[in-house]
C-alpha positions in Angstrom: -39.7 16.0 -28.7 -36.8 13.6 -28.4 -34.6 16.0 -30.3 -35.2 18.8 -27.8 -32.2 19.8 -25.8 -32.0 18.2 -22.4 -31.3 20.1 -19.2 -28.6 18.6 -17.1 -28.5 18.6 -13.4 -25.4 20.1 -11.8 -24.5 18.9 -8.4 -21.6 19.5 -6.1 -20.4 19.9 -2.6 -17.8 21.8 -0.6 -16.1 21.3 2.7 -13.6 23.2 4.7 -10.8 22.3 7.1 -8.1 24.4 8.6 -4.7 23.8 10.1 -2.5 26.3 11.9 1.2 25.7 12.8 4.0 27.4 14.7 7.5 26.3 14.1 11.0 27.0 15.6 14.4 25.6 14.8 17.9 26.1 16.1 21.1 24.7 14.6 24.7 24.6 15.6 27.8 23.8 13.4 31.3 23.7 14.9 33.9 23.8 12.1 31.7 21.7 9.9 32.6 18.9 12.2 30.1 18.7 15.0 26.4 19.3 14.1 23.3 19.8 16.2 19.8 20.7 15.2 16.7 21.1 17.5 13.2 21.9 16.3 9.7 22.3 17.9 6.3 22.8 16.4 2.7 23.3 17.6 0.0 22.2 15.2 -3.8 22.8 15.4 -6.4 21.2 13.3 -10.1 21.9 12.8 -10.7 18.1 12.3 -10.6 17.7 16.1 -12.7 19.1 18.9 -11.4 22.0 20.9 -10.0 19.8 23.7 -7.9 17.7 21.2 -7.2 20.4 18.6 -3.6 21.2 19.4 -0.5 18.9 19.3 3.1 19.6 20.3 5.9 17.9 18.4 9.7 18.1 18.4 12.8 16.7 16.9 16.6 16.7 17.5 19.5 15.4 15.5 23.3 15.2 16.0 26.1 14.6 13.5 29.8 14.0 13.6 31.8 14.5 10.4 34.8 12.3 11.0 36.3 13.3 7.6 36.9 16.8 9.0 39.1 15.4 11.8 42.8 15.8 11.2 43.7 12.2 12.2 41.1 10.9 9.6 42.4 13.1 6.8 45.9 11.7 7.1 44.8 8.1 7.8 42.2 7.6 5.1 42.7 10.3 2.4 40.6 8.3 -0.1 37.4 9.1 1.9 36.5 12.7 1.4 33.3 12.5 3.5 32.3 10.3 6.5 29.5 11.4 8.7 27.9 9.6 11.6 24.4 10.9 12.6 21.4 10.1 14.8 18.0 11.7 15.1 14.8 11.4 17.1 11.6 13.2 16.3 7.9 13.3 16.4 5.2 14.7 14.1 1.4 14.6 14.0 -1.1 13.4 11.4 -4.7 14.6 11.1 -5.3 13.3 7.6 -8.3 11.0 7.9 -10.7 9.7 5.2 -14.4 9.9 5.3 -17.2 12.1 4.1 -16.3 15.7 3.2 -12.6 14.8 3.3 -12.8 13.8 6.9 -13.5 17.4 7.9 -16.5 16.7 10.1 -15.8 13.3 11.7 -16.3 14.8 15.2 -19.9 15.7 14.2 -22.9 13.6 13.3 -23.8 14.0 9.6 -27.5 14.4 8.8 -29.0 13.5 5.5 -32.1 15.0 3.9 -34.7 13.7 1.5 -35.6 10.7 3.7 -39.2 9.7 3.4 -41.3 8.5 6.4 -44.8 7.1 6.7 -46.5 9.0 9.6 -50.0 9.0 11.1 -53.2 6.9 10.7 -53.5 8.2 7.2 -50.2 6.7 6.3 -48.9 9.9 4.8 -45.5 10.1 3.3 -43.5 13.1 4.6 -40.0 14.2 4.0 -37.5 14.2 6.9 -33.9 13.7 7.9 -31.8 10.9 9.2 -28.4 10.5 10.8 -26.0 9.2 8.2 -23.0 8.6 10.4 -22.0 8.4 14.0 -19.7 11.1 15.3 -16.1 10.5 16.5 -15.8 13.3 19.1 -12.8 11.8 20.9 -10.3 11.5 18.1 -7.0 13.3 18.5 -3.7 13.7 16.8 -2.0 10.6 15.5 1.6 10.7 16.6 4.7 9.3 14.8 8.0 8.9 16.7 11.0 8.1 14.5 14.5 7.1 15.7 17.2 7.0 13.1 20.9 6.1 13.2 23.1 6.1 10.1 26.2 7.2 8.3 27.0 8.9 5.0 30.2 8.1 3.1 31.8 9.6 0.0 35.1 8.3 -1.4 37.4 9.4 -4.3 35.7 12.8 -4.6 32.2 11.2 -4.2 32.8 8.9 -7.1 31.5 6.3 -4.7 28.7 7.2 -2.2 27.1 5.2 0.5 24.3 6.1 2.9 22.9 3.6 5.4 20.3 3.9 8.2 18.6 1.9 10.8 15.1 3.3 11.6 12.3 2.6 14.1 9.1 4.4 13.4 6.4 4.1 16.1 2.9 5.3 15.3 0.8 6.0 18.4 -2.9 6.6 18.6 -3.3 5.5 14.9 -6.4 7.0 13.3 -8.3 4.1 11.9 -12.0 3.1 11.2 -13.5 0.7 13.7 -16.7 -1.3 13.1 -19.8 0.0 14.9 -21.5 -2.4 17.2 -24.8 -3.5 15.6 -27.0 -2.5 18.6 -25.9 1.1 18.1 -27.6 1.2 14.7 -25.9 2.1 11.4 -25.4 -1.6 10.6 -22.1 -2.1 8.8 -20.9 1.5 9.5 -17.5 2.5 10.9 -16.3 5.4 12.9 -12.8 6.7 13.4 -10.9 6.1 16.6 -7.3 6.3 17.8 -7.3 2.6 17.5 -3.8 1.5 18.5 -0.1 1.6 18.0 1.9 0.4 15.0 5.7 0.0 14.6 7.8 -0.1 11.5 11.5 -0.9 11.6 14.2 -1.8 9.2 17.3 -0.8 7.2 17.8 1.7 4.4 20.7 1.6 2.0 21.7 3.9 -0.8 24.8 3.1 -2.9 26.0 5.1 -5.8 28.8 5.2 -8.3 29.4 8.1 -10.7 32.1 8.7 -13.3 32.2 12.3 -14.6 35.9 12.8 -15.6 35.7 11.9 -19.3 33.6 12.5 -22.4 31.6 9.5 -21.6 29.9 10.0 -18.2 27.8 7.4 -16.4 26.4 6.5 -13.0 24.3 4.1 -11.0 22.3 4.5 -7.8 20.9 1.6 -6.0 18.5 1.9 -3.0 17.2 -0.8 -0.7 14.7 -0.6 2.2 13.6 -3.4 4.5 10.3 -3.1 6.5 9.1 -5.1 9.5 5.6 -4.0 10.3 3.9 -4.9 13.6 0.8 -3.9 15.5 2.0 -3.2 19.1 -1.1 -2.1 20.9 -4.9 -2.1 20.5 -7.5 -0.4 22.7 -8.7 -3.7 24.2 -6.5 -6.6 25.3 -6.9 -9.5 22.9 -8.8 -7.4 20.4 -8.8 -8.5 16.7 -9.8 -6.0 14.0 -11.1 -7.6 10.8 -11.2 -6.0 7.4 -11.8 -6.6 3.7 -14.9 -8.8 4.0 -13.3 -10.9 6.7 -10.2 -11.4 4.5 -7.7 -9.8 6.9 -7.0 -9.5 10.6 -5.0 -7.1 12.7 -3.9 -8.0 16.2 -1.0 -7.3 18.5 2.2 -9.1 17.4 1.1 -9.4 13.8 1.5 -7.2 10.7 -1.3 -4.7 10.0 -4.0 -6.3 7.8 -2.5 -9.8 7.4 -4.6 -12.1 5.3 -6.6 -14.7 7.3 -7.9 -17.3 4.9 -8.8 -21.0 4.5 -5.9 -22.7 2.7 -6.6 -23.9 -0.8 -5.1 -27.4 -1.3 -5.5 -28.2 -4.9 -8.2 -30.0 -6.9 -9.6 -33.5 -6.2 -8.5 -35.6 -9.2 -10.7 -38.7 -8.4 -13.5 -40.0 -6.2 -10.9 -42.0 -4.3 -9.1 -38.8 -3.4 -12.3 -37.5 -2.0 -13.0 -40.7 0.0 -9.5 -40.8 1.4 -9.3 -37.2 2.4 -10.0 -37.7 6.2 -9.0 -36.1 9.5 -7.1 -38.0 12.2 -10.4 -39.4 13.5 -11.2 -40.9 10.1 -14.0 -38.5 9.2 -14.3 -37.7 5.5 -13.6 -34.0 5.4 -15.4 -33.0 2.2 -18.0 -35.8 1.8 -20.1 -34.1 -0.9 -17.2 -33.2 -3.2 -16.5 -34.9 -6.5 -13.5 -35.2 -8.8 -12.7 -31.8 -10.1 -13.8 -29.9 -7.0 -11.6 -27.7 -4.8 -9.9 -29.3 -1.8 -9.5 -27.1 1.3 -7.2 -27.8 4.2 -8.8 -28.8 7.5 -6.3 -26.9 9.6 -8.0 -27.6 13.0 -8.6 -31.3 12.2 -12.3 -31.3 13.1 -13.4 -33.0 9.9 -15.2 -30.0 8.5 -14.3 -27.0 6.4 -15.5 -23.7 7.9 -14.2 -20.3 8.9 -12.4 -21.9 11.9 -9.9 -23.3 9.4 -8.7 -19.9 8.4 -5.0 -19.2 9.2 -2.6 -16.3 8.7 -1.6 -16.6 5.1 0.6 -13.6 4.2 1.2 -9.9 4.5 0.0 -7.1 2.3 2.9 -4.9 3.3 6.2 -5.8 1.4 9.3 -6.5 3.4 11.7 -5.4 0.7 11.7 -2.4 -1.6 14.5 -1.7 -4.1 15.3 0.9 -6.8 17.9 1.2 -9.5 18.7 4.4 -11.4 21.1 4.2 -14.4 22.3 7.2 -16.4 24.9 7.9 -19.1 25.8 10.7 -21.5 28.1 11.0 -24.5 28.5 13.7 -27.1 25.1 15.3 -26.6 23.2 12.0 -26.1 21.9 11.2 -22.6 20.0 8.2 -21.3 18.4 7.6 -17.9 16.6 4.4 -16.8 14.8 3.8 -13.5 13.6 0.4 -12.1 11.8 -0.2 -8.9 10.8 -3.4 -7.2 8.9 -4.8 -4.2 8.8 -8.3 -2.7 7.5 -10.2 0.2 3.8 -9.1 -0.1 0.6 -10.9 -1.1 -2.4 -9.6 -3.0 -5.9 -11.0 -2.8 -7.1 -10.9 -6.4 -10.8 -10.3 -5.9 -11.1 -9.4 -9.6 -10.0 -13.0 -10.5 -12.4 -14.4 -7.9 -15.3 -12.5 -9.5 -14.3 -13.8 -13.0 -13.6 -17.4 -12.1 -16.3 -18.2 -9.5 -18.9 -19.5 -11.9 -21.3 -17.1 -10.2 -22.1 -15.2 -13.3 -21.7 -15.1 -17.1 -18.2 -13.5 -17.0 -16.0 -16.4 -16.1 -13.6 -15.9 -18.9 -10.6 -17.6 -17.5 -12.4 -20.5 -15.9 -14.5 -21.2 -18.9 -11.4 -21.7 -21.1 -9.9 -24.8 -19.5 -11.9 -26.1 -16.5 -11.1 -29.4 -15.0 -12.4 -32.5 -16.8 -11.3 -36.1 -16.8 -9.6 -35.4 -20.1 -8.0 -32.2 -18.8 -7.2 -32.8 -15.1 -6.3 -29.3 -14.0 -4.7 -28.7 -10.7 -5.8 -25.1 -10.4 -9.2 -24.6 -12.1 -12.1 -26.8 -10.9 -14.9 -28.4 -12.9 -17.8 -26.4 -14.3 -20.5 -25.9 -11.7 -23.3 -23.3 -11.8 -22.7 -20.7 -9.2 -19.5 -22.5 -8.1 -21.4 -25.3 -6.4 -23.0 -25.5 -3.0 -22.1 -22.8 -0.6 -22.5 -25.0 2.5 -19.3 -24.4 4.4 -20.4 -26.8 7.2 -20.6 -29.8 4.8 -17.9 -28.5 2.5 -19.9 -29.6 -0.5 -18.5 -28.8 -3.9 -18.1 -25.1 -3.1 -15.4 -24.1 -5.4 -15.8 -20.4 -5.1 -15.4 -19.7 -1.4 -14.2 -16.1 -1.1 -12.1 -16.3 2.0 -9.5 -18.8 0.8 -6.0 -18.7 -0.5 -7.1 -19.8 -3.9 -7.3 -16.1 -4.8 -4.2 -15.1 -2.9 -1.2 -14.3 -5.1 2.4 -13.2 -4.8 2.5 -9.4 -5.2 6.3 -9.1 -5.9 7.3 -7.2 -9.1 10.1 -5.5 -10.9 9.0 -2.5 -13.0 10.8 -0.3 -15.6 9.3 2.8 -14.2 10.9 5.4 -16.5 13.3 5.5 -19.4 14.3 8.7 -21.3 16.7 9.2 -24.2 17.7 12.7 -25.2 19.9 14.6 -27.6 21.2 18.1 -27.1 22.1 19.9 -30.3 25.7 21.1 -30.3 26.5 24.8 -29.7 27.9 25.1 -33.2 24.3 24.8 -34.4 22.4 26.7 -31.7 24.9 29.6 -31.7 23.8 30.6 -35.2 20.4 31.7 -33.8 20.6 34.9 -31.7 19.4 34.5 -28.0 19.1 30.7 -28.4 20.8 28.8 -25.6 20.2 25.2 -26.2 17.8 22.7 -27.8 17.2 19.2 -26.4 15.0 16.6 -28.1 13.9 13.6 -26.0 11.5 10.6 -25.8 10.2 9.2 -22.6 8.5 5.9 -21.7 6.7 5.4 -18.4 5.7 2.1 -16.9 7.2 0.4 -19.9 7.1 -3.2 -18.6 6.5 -5.1 -15.4 7.9 -8.5 -14.5 5.5 -10.2 -12.0 3.7 -13.5 -11.3 0.6 -11.6 -10.3 -2.3 -12.3 -12.7 -4.2 -9.1 -12.1 -4.0 -5.8 -14.0 -1.3 -4.3 -11.9 0.5 -5.5 -8.8 0.9 -1.9 -7.6 -2.4 -1.4 -5.9 -3.7 0.8 -3.1 -6.1 -1.6 -1.5 -9.6 -1.1 -0.3 -9.1 0.4 3.2 -6.9 0.8 6.3 -7.0 -3.0 7.1 -7.2 -4.3 3.5 -4.3 -2.7 1.6 -3.6 -5.8 -0.4 -7.2 -6.4 -1.7 -7.4 -5.8 -5.4 -11.0 -5.0 -6.6 -9.9 -4.2 -10.2 -7.9 -1.1 -9.2 -7.2 1.1 -12.2 -3.7 0.2 -13.4 -0.8 2.5 -13.9 -0.8 3.8 -17.4 1.9 2.9 -19.9 2.8 6.0 -21.9 5.3 7.2 -24.4 5.9 10.9 -25.0 8.3 13.0 -27.0 9.3 16.6 -26.6 11.6 19.5 -27.2 13.3 21.7 -24.5 14.4 25.1 -25.7 16.4 27.5 -23.5 17.0 31.1 -24.5 
């Protein structure tokens, strides 16, 4: 019987959402010198109720090409292109997560196959239950962007420069908000237009290209700075928590900043434990021993608890860079692309799970735990389950989740792509009728990453709107090497 073919169960689902848009644009160009563009659009989305379905958005931009002015041509002939520009525009966003692709957030979703016990006979009957609360009042998220910049090209665009200062304001940001417990659906969230967010910074693109000899080469460098800030929430003084109380979002701070108890090293002796006191002389972690984790008593109350949590870093990087290099000579061509981010933190939940002594998979912590013979400053002594979890007494609880012990620098530099190719000379390909060219190439992607982050990959997507820097063993980018042949006829 065990050899008989098994019948599999095929399951699936489908959902539908619709968007309709109307668009109009007008442009004006006077002698390639004075430029003007105006656009307007009206978007409708089935993700919103009828009262909030439609949104109106527009944009305008102006430009002045100084390099077309006669006085400039005679004064600075080396600069073949110089353009000043400014723009302001708005667009809408209806892309929200959730069940069925966020298509039915305005409606209550009902689940079937829910069993109930009814009647004096205690009969089990099949019924339905509400799986999620509706969000009938959500509307378009709006993004308003102001941009001022210039474009420059010199010596026939051998050198190029583009720089911008931008301010991007998101209003009525669509975000999940925790449902009050008394409404039911404990732990559930519903979407709301939960506030306003602002991003501002500079963008720079600098390039150099030499194409006037047999050996051609070029380099393009990009740099972007980002300052992220929550500027408004529905309730004055409101704080939105995320990521298992790992992050906070409030007005004046970055979205989803880490809010954690500071990790302050490892106690190396009983004397250190006894001498770790607050200003009133109270021993802060009286039940700790040598080899246990020391936490910082930030509020000086003589205890370690959630009140000691402080803002500890941002998940959003403040600097992004890219570098593209290319060269070609006698049929050979090479291109290399690096990218980098810095200024962000990552909560390494995977490391916490593997070093907390809460299970059998403490690979890293089991290798070199603290001991009198090996006085580690980063890994505590062996304790089943990480020790006592009593925050109030701060006993030897070495695996508290909401601490900076698991917070790491998320900066990295990555060789994103490298490709080497060779194009056969025409003296070879011309011997085959109708054959244009043949190029052989090899490509490497995600070849190497330089980072201090100890997780699989510092380039993570996070676990939600407020917890973009929480790594729960996100699947890493794949390193791959491929080869191929391009044939043109």
